[in-house]
Every structure is written in structure tokens, then in C-alpha cells.
C-alpha positions as CSV (number, residue, x, y, z in Angstrom):
1,M,-3.5,10.4,14.5
2,P,-0.4,11.1,16.6
3,A,-0.5,14.0,18.9
4,G,1.2,17.1,17.6
5,P,0.9,20.8,16.7
6,A,-2.3,21.6,14.8
7,K,-0.4,23.2,12.0
8,S,-2.2,23.7,8.7
9,T,-0.4,22.4,5.6
10,R,-1.0,22.6,1.9
11,V,-1.2,19.1,0.3
12,A,-0.9,18.3,-3.4
13,I,-2.1,15.0,-4.8
14,V,-0.5,14.1,-8.2
15,G,-2.6,11.5,-10.0
16,A,-5.8,12.6,-8.3
17,S,-8.0,10.8,-10.8
18,S,-6.4,7.4,-10.1
19,L,-7.9,5.0,-7.6
20,R,-5.2,5.7,-5.1
21,G,-5.6,9.4,-5.6
22,K,-9.3,9.3,-5.0
23,E,-8.9,7.2,-1.9
24,L,-6.1,9.5,-0.6
25,K,-8.4,12.5,-0.7
26,L,-11.1,10.6,1.2
27,V,-8.6,9.4,3.9
28,L,-7.2,12.9,4.4
29,E,-10.7,14.1,5.1
30,D,-11.7,11.1,7.2
31,R,-8.7,11.4,9.4
32,N,-9.1,15.2,9.7
33,F,-5.6,15.8,8.4
34,P,-4.6,19.4,9.1
35,A,-4.6,20.5,5.4
36,S,-5.2,24.1,4.8
37,D,-5.7,23.3,1.1
38,I,-5.8,20.1,-1.0
39,V,-4.7,20.6,-4.6
40,L,-5.7,17.9,-7.0
41,L,-3.3,17.5,-10.0
42,D,-3.2,15.2,-13.0
43,E,-2.2,15.0,-16.6
44,P,-3.5,17.8,-18.9
45,A,-6.1,15.5,-20.5
46,L,-7.9,15.1,-17.2
47,A,-7.6,18.8,-16.1
48,G,-11.0,20.4,-15.5
49,T,-12.7,17.3,-14.1
50,L,-15.2,18.3,-11.5
51,T,-14.8,16.7,-8.1
52,E,-14.9,17.8,-4.4
53,A,-12.5,18.3,-1.6
54,G,-13.4,19.0,2.0
55,G,-17.0,19.1,1.1
56,E,-16.5,21.8,-1.5
57,P,-16.6,21.5,-5.3
58,T,-13.2,21.7,-7.0
59,F,-11.5,20.9,-10.2
60,I,-8.5,18.7,-11.0
61,R,-5.8,21.0,-12.3
62,A,-3.2,20.3,-14.9
63,L,0.2,19.4,-13.5
64,E,2.6,22.4,-14.2
65,E,6.0,23.7,-13.2
66,D,4.5,25.8,-10.4
67,S,1.9,23.3,-9.2
68,F,3.9,22.6,-6.0
69,E,4.3,26.1,-4.8
70,D,3.9,26.4,-1.0
71,A,3.0,22.7,-0.7
72,R,4.2,21.0,2.5
73,F,3.4,17.5,1.3
74,V,3.2,16.2,-2.3
75,F,1.7,12.7,-2.7
76,F,2.3,10.8,-6.0
77,T,-0.5,8.3,-6.6
78,G,-0.7,8.0,-10.4
79,S,1.8,6.4,-12.7
80,Q,5.4,5.6,-12.0
81,Q,6.3,7.7,-15.0
82,D,4.6,10.8,-13.6
83,A,6.3,10.3,-10.2
84,A,9.8,9.8,-11.7
85,R,9.4,12.9,-13.9
86,N,7.9,15.3,-11.4
87,W,9.2,14.4,-7.9
88,P,12.4,16.4,-8.3
89,V,10.3,19.5,-9.1
90,A,8.3,18.9,-5.9
91,Q,11.4,18.4,-3.9
92,R,13.0,21.6,-5.2
93,S,9.9,23.5,-4.2
94,G,10.6,22.5,-0.6
95,A,7.8,20.0,-0.2
96,T,8.1,16.6,1.4
97,V,7.4,13.9,-1.2
98,I,5.5,10.8,-0.3
99,D,5.4,8.3,-3.2
100,L,2.8,5.5,-3.5
101,T,3.7,4.4,-7.0
102,G,6.9,2.5,-6.2
103,A,9.0,4.6,-8.6
104,L,11.2,6.2,-6.0
105,A,11.7,3.0,-4.0
106,A,12.8,1.3,-7.2
107,S,15.3,4.0,-8.0
108,G,16.6,4.2,-4.4
109,E,15.6,7.9,-4.2
110,S,13.4,7.6,-1.1
111,T,13.1,6.1,2.4
112,S,10.4,3.5,2.8
113,W,8.3,3.7,6.0
114,I,5.6,1.7,7.6
115,P,4.8,3.7,10.8
116,A,2.6,0.9,12.3
117,L,5.8,-1.3,12.6
118,A,8.0,1.3,14.3
119,T,7.6,-0.2,17.8
120,S,8.2,-3.8,16.7
121,L,11.2,-3.5,14.5
122,L,14.6,-2.2,15.4
123,P,15.9,0.8,13.4
124,R,17.3,-0.3,10.2
125,P,21.1,-0.7,10.3
126,G,23.0,2.1,8.6
127,L,19.9,4.2,8.1
128,K,20.5,7.9,8.7
129,A,17.6,9.8,10.2
130,A,16.2,12.0,7.4
131,K,15.1,15.5,8.2
132,P,12.0,17.3,6.8
133,A,12.2,20.5,4.8
134,V,13.5,23.4,6.8
135,A,11.8,26.7,6.5
136,G,13.7,29.0,4.2
137,T,15.6,26.2,2.4
138,R,14.9,24.3,-0.8
139,K,15.9,20.9,0.6
140,S,13.4,18.3,1.5
141,V,13.0,14.5,1.9
142,A,11.3,11.8,-0.2
143,Y,9.5,8.9,1.4
144,S,8.0,5.8,-0.2
145,S,4.7,4.3,1.2
146,P,4.9,0.6,0.2
147,G,2.1,-1.2,-1.6
148,S,-0.4,-3.4,0.2
149,G,1.5,-6.6,-0.6
150,V,4.6,-5.3,1.0
151,I,2.8,-3.9,4.1
152,I,1.1,-7.3,4.6
153,A,4.3,-9.3,4.2
154,C,6.3,-6.9,6.5
155,T,3.5,-7.0,9.1
156,L,3.5,-10.8,9.0
157,A,7.3,-10.9,9.5
158,A,7.2,-8.3,12.3
159,A,4.5,-10.2,14.2
160,L,6.3,-13.5,13.9
161,A,9.8,-12.2,14.6
162,K,10.0,-12.9,18.4
163,F,8.8,-16.5,17.8
164,S,11.7,-17.2,15.4
165,P,9.8,-19.2,12.8
166,L,11.7,-22.0,11.1
167,R,10.1,-21.0,7.8
168,T,7.3,-18.7,6.6
169,V,5.5,-18.9,3.3
170,L,3.2,-16.2,2.1
171,L,0.7,-16.6,-0.8
172,L,-0.7,-13.3,-2.0
173,F,-4.0,-12.9,-4.0
174,P,-3.8,-9.4,-5.4
175,P,-7.0,-7.8,-6.9
176,V,-7.1,-6.3,-10.3
177,S,-7.4,-2.8,-8.8
178,E,-3.7,-3.0,-8.0
179,R,-3.4,-2.1,-11.7
180,D,-5.6,0.9,-11.1
181,Q,-8.8,1.6,-13.1
182,A,-7.5,-0.1,-16.2
183,G,-7.4,-3.4,-14.3
184,V,-10.9,-2.9,-13.0
185,D,-12.2,-2.1,-16.4
186,E,-10.6,-5.1,-17.9
187,L,-12.1,-7.6,-15.4
188,E,-15.5,-5.9,-15.8
189,A,-15.3,-6.1,-19.6
190,Q,-14.1,-9.7,-19.6
191,T,-16.9,-10.8,-17.3
192,T,-19.5,-9.1,-19.4
193,N,-18.2,-10.5,-22.6
194,L,-17.7,-14.1,-21.4
195,L,-21.3,-14.1,-20.1
196,S,-22.5,-12.9,-23.5
197,F,-20.3,-15.3,-25.4
198,R,-18.2,-12.5,-27.0
199,P,-14.5,-12.3,-27.4
200,I,-12.7,-10.8,-24.4
201,V,-10.3,-7.8,-24.3
202,Q,-7.0,-8.2,-22.4
203,P,-4.7,-5.2,-22.8
204,V,-3.7,-5.1,-19.1
205,F,-3.1,-8.8,-18.1
206,D,-2.9,-10.3,-21.7
207,A,-4.8,-13.2,-20.3
208,Q,-8.3,-14.2,-19.1
209,V,-8.5,-13.0,-15.5
210,A,-12.3,-13.2,-15.3
211,F,-13.6,-16.5,-13.7
212,N,-9.9,-17.6,-13.5
213,L,-6.9,-17.7,-11.2
214,L,-3.5,-16.8,-12.8
215,A,0.0,-17.8,-11.9
216,G,1.3,-15.8,-14.8
217,Y,0.2,-13.1,-17.2
218,G,0.3,-13.1,-21.0
219,P,3.6,-12.2,-22.8
220,E,2.4,-8.7,-23.7
221,S,1.5,-7.7,-20.1
222,K,3.7,-5.0,-18.6
223,P,4.9,-5.3,-15.9
224,T,5.2,-9.0,-16.2
225,F,4.0,-11.4,-13.5
226,A,7.6,-12.1,-12.5
227,E,8.4,-8.4,-12.2
228,V,5.4,-7.8,-9.9
229,R,6.4,-10.7,-7.7
230,N,10.1,-9.9,-7.6
231,S,9.3,-6.2,-6.9
232,I,7.3,-7.1,-3.8
233,A,9.9,-9.6,-2.6
234,K,12.7,-7.1,-3.1
235,D,10.8,-4.3,-1.2
236,V,10.0,-6.7,1.7
237,S,13.6,-7.8,2.0
238,E,15.0,-4.3,1.9
239,Y,12.5,-3.0,4.4
240,L,13.0,-5.8,6.9
241,A,16.8,-5.6,6.4
242,G,17.5,-8.6,8.5
243,R,15.4,-7.3,11.4
244,A,12.8,-10.1,10.8
245,Q,12.8,-13.2,8.6
246,A,11.5,-12.3,5.1
247,P,8.9,-14.8,4.0
248,A,9.0,-16.8,0.8
249,I,6.5,-15.1,-1.5
250,Q,4.3,-16.3,-4.3
251,L,1.4,-14.6,-6.1
252,V,-1.9,-15.8,-7.6
253,Q,-3.8,-13.2,-9.5
254,A,-7.4,-13.3,-8.3
255,P,-10.5,-12.4,-10.4
256,V,-11.7,-9.8,-7.8
257,F,-12.0,-6.1,-8.1
258,Y,-10.8,-5.0,-4.6
259,G,-9.4,-6.5,-1.4
260,Y,-5.9,-8.1,-1.0
261,A,-6.3,-11.6,0.4
262,F,-3.4,-13.8,1.6
263,A,-2.6,-17.2,3.1
264,A,0.5,-17.7,5.2
265,Y,2.1,-20.9,6.5
266,C,4.5,-20.6,9.5
267,E,6.4,-23.5,11.1
268,F,8.0,-23.2,14.6
269,A,10.2,-25.2,16.9
270,A,7.4,-25.3,19.4
271,P,3.8,-26.3,18.6
272,R,0.5,-24.6,19.5
273,L,1.4,-20.9,19.5
274,G,-2.0,-19.8,18.1
275,E,-3.1,-17.5,21.0
276,Q,0.4,-15.9,21.3
277,L,0.5,-15.3,17.6
278,Q,-2.9,-13.6,17.6
279,A,-1.8,-11.3,20.4
280,A,1.4,-10.4,18.5
281,F,-0.7,-9.4,15.5
282,S,-3.2,-7.5,17.6
283,N,-0.4,-5.5,19.1
284,L,0.5,-4.2,15.6
285,G,-3.1,-3.0,15.0
286,V,-4.2,-6.1,13.0
287,K,-7.8,-7.1,13.7
288,V,-8.2,-10.8,14.6
289,V,-11.8,-12.1,14.4
290,A,-13.5,-13.6,17.4
291,P,-13.9,-17.4,17.4
292,E,-17.6,-17.2,16.7
293,D,-17.2,-14.7,13.8
294,P,-16.8,-15.7,10.2
295,A,-13.4,-15.3,8.5
296,P,-12.8,-11.9,6.8
297,T,-13.5,-11.6,3.0
298,N,-12.8,-9.1,0.3
299,A,-16.3,-7.8,0.8
300,T,-16.3,-7.5,4.6
301,V,-13.0,-5.5,4.8
302,A,-14.1,-2.9,2.2
303,G,-13.4,0.6,3.7
304,E,-11.4,-0.8,6.6
305,S,-7.9,0.6,7.3
306,E,-6.5,-2.5,9.0
307,I,-5.4,-6.0,8.0
308,H,-8.1,-8.5,9.2
309,L,-7.2,-12.0,10.2
310,A,-9.2,-15.2,10.7
311,R,-8.4,-17.2,13.8
312,I,-4.9,-18.8,13.4
313,E,-5.2,-22.5,13.0
314,S,-2.8,-25.4,13.5
315,D,-2.0,-27.6,10.5
316,P,-3.6,-31.1,10.9
317,N,-0.5,-32.9,9.8
318,V,2.3,-30.7,11.2
319,A,2.1,-30.1,14.9
320,S,4.3,-27.0,14.8
321,G,2.7,-25.6,11.7
322,Q,0.2,-22.7,11.8
323,W,-2.0,-21.3,9.0
324,I,-3.0,-17.7,8.8
325,W,-5.8,-16.3,6.5
326,G,-6.2,-12.6,6.1
327,V,-7.6,-9.8,3.9
328,A,-7.2,-6.0,3.6
329,D,-8.8,-3.3,1.6
330,N,-5.8,-2.8,-0.7
331,L,-6.4,0.8,-1.6
332,R,-7.2,1.9,2.0
333,L,-4.3,0.0,3.6
334,A,-1.7,1.6,1.3
335,V,-3.2,5.1,1.4
336,V,-3.6,5.1,5.2
337,N,0.0,4.2,5.5
338,A,1.0,7.2,3.4
339,V,-1.2,9.5,5.4
340,R,0.3,8.2,8.6
341,I,3.8,9.1,7.3
342,A,2.6,12.7,6.9
343,E,0.9,12.6,10.3
344,E,4.1,11.4,11.9
345,L,6.1,14.2,10.2
346,V,3.6,16.8,11.3
347,A,3.8,15.6,14.9
348,E,7.5,14.9,15.1
349,P,10.2,15.1,12.4
350,R,11.8,11.6,12.6
351,V,12.1,8.5,10.5
352,Q,11.7,4.9,11.6
């Protein structure tokens, strides 16, 4: 955590029962974030759910008009609808909003921020430095913490930028937990039913995701496969803003619960850049495995905050081509980025 004043702050988590909400509470505690109080909020139907915060038992509270009173930070971790409906209320209360749902980024109401890339990318052209809430005023700032796919793609682009790749292609393998608990439940139910020779349920993906790889969802799935892919590509392009080459992006829905895997192909004018590329990733906080260690997997990165890479390998047919395999804990990667935004603002009020 960046050095800064040990100022206690009240934190509210909207969507506390979601997978991201639960992970956020754990990360705040693990990183010893200086929260004087963590308020867990969700829709009325989930109010009263017993949980714990800071080692003490507590209840999830119903989201109400005065829920954000005296909050320094409000994190939105549930549905995009909840975030779009309630973030103006949080902002009027004087809180700094940090959105993990993508709703504010889609509407252009926030500033996206990946603190780990601040030293490797120049400030975005035309971006005015936003200021945090000022004591005694009702004005505050909203930030967006991008999803794991966007963080992975932007980290890849930032690490490769100084090598001026001729082309970069990124293939993402999102887990079903990117669709929150409903996606996890659907994969679990489909797996059980298929093994028992029973009909499968598919309200989330409208397709068989168990024991399968999908390059598209069924027609009733919302958001559609194209919308998910295009949203990631748009957010990557807007965040990089010409400061690094945006990769070509494709998705393949993987039948896994957690862990965001990816494969990237990069081609350069000069061959054999493997060691230099590995150093560039390491400088961004990415963990590159030692030559004698096995490649990272969805299982081995569980609970880890960083992106993990296998050793970068040359293509056997293209001398200047390099292949990169990596995996990240999708929930932890996205949530740690959001907490780092808050940590940076506590330490020093600035935007990268």
C-alpha cells in the first residue's frame, strides 16, 4: 500500500453479497486498508444476511437514501443497474465512487484507472486531473476499476510498448464467475445434470458451457457474446488512448469457475526478445515463473493478486514471433485494482 497518512475512512460496499463484493471485503481486510467502518449494502431482499467484517459479525443492510452518509469511499460491486441508479446519490453525499460493474465507464461518467500502469504509460492526452471530495462540499469524483480482461490486455500492451510490436493478438478465456454467482451456479448445475443424463439449465449463457468451449452464447443470453467482447475491446482502446498499441482481442468462454486465462501472440521486427519481454512484465508487478517451474493454471493462481505468466516462448515457425501464456485470479485482480485506487487517493489525491 502506498505511503500516506493513516487516516481512517468509512467504506460502503454496494452489492456486498456478490462475488466481487465478498472479495472486496476480504481484500480491504488483507491489505489493512484504513477503514474506520465497512458498511455492507445490497438490495432489500438480501438485507439481514449475517456475515462478518474486520473479524466481527455484521449484517448486510438494505440500500437506502441515507446509506452513504459520512462515507469516504463507495464501491459498487453488484449489478450495473444498481450502480447506475445509486452512484449519483453516493456522489451527492460527498463520497468518492469506485465502480467495478462497468456501468459508469459505459456511460462516460467516470475516470478509469489502473494504478499499476501509472509508471509505464504517459498521462492520457486531454485528461484533466480529477480532485477528490473536498471537506465541507458535496462534490466528489467517480472512478472505474476495469474488469480483469481489460487489466490483462492493458498490462500486456504497456509491457510491450517500448518494443513496438508489429502486431499483438490476445485470446481471452473468461471463467463463468465473470457473470457472478449465477454463472457459477449454471456451470455447476449443467455439470451435475450432464453427468446424471438429465436436461441442462442455461438461463445465463443460453448454451452448454459445461465440458465445452464457446465462441458465442445462445440467442437469449444477455449481454451477448459480441457485447462482452466489444465492451472489453472498447475499454482497452479508450484506456490506452494511443499510448500503447491495443491488441486484437477474441474471447473463448471456458468451462471453469474461476481464473482468467489468456494466450497472446506478439510479432516484432527483431527476433528473440524473450528475456527482455519478461523483464518488462516483471517491472509491472507481473509474476513470471522460473524456467524449472510449471506454467500457471487457474488453480495455482487462486487467491493471488498478480497476473502470472509462463516463460515467454518463440514461435517455431516465425523467428520474430513470441507466445505468452498467463492466468490471473479474476475476482482478486479486479478487486485489488479497485482498492489500489482508494489507497492512492488516501495517500495522494491525483489521477493517472
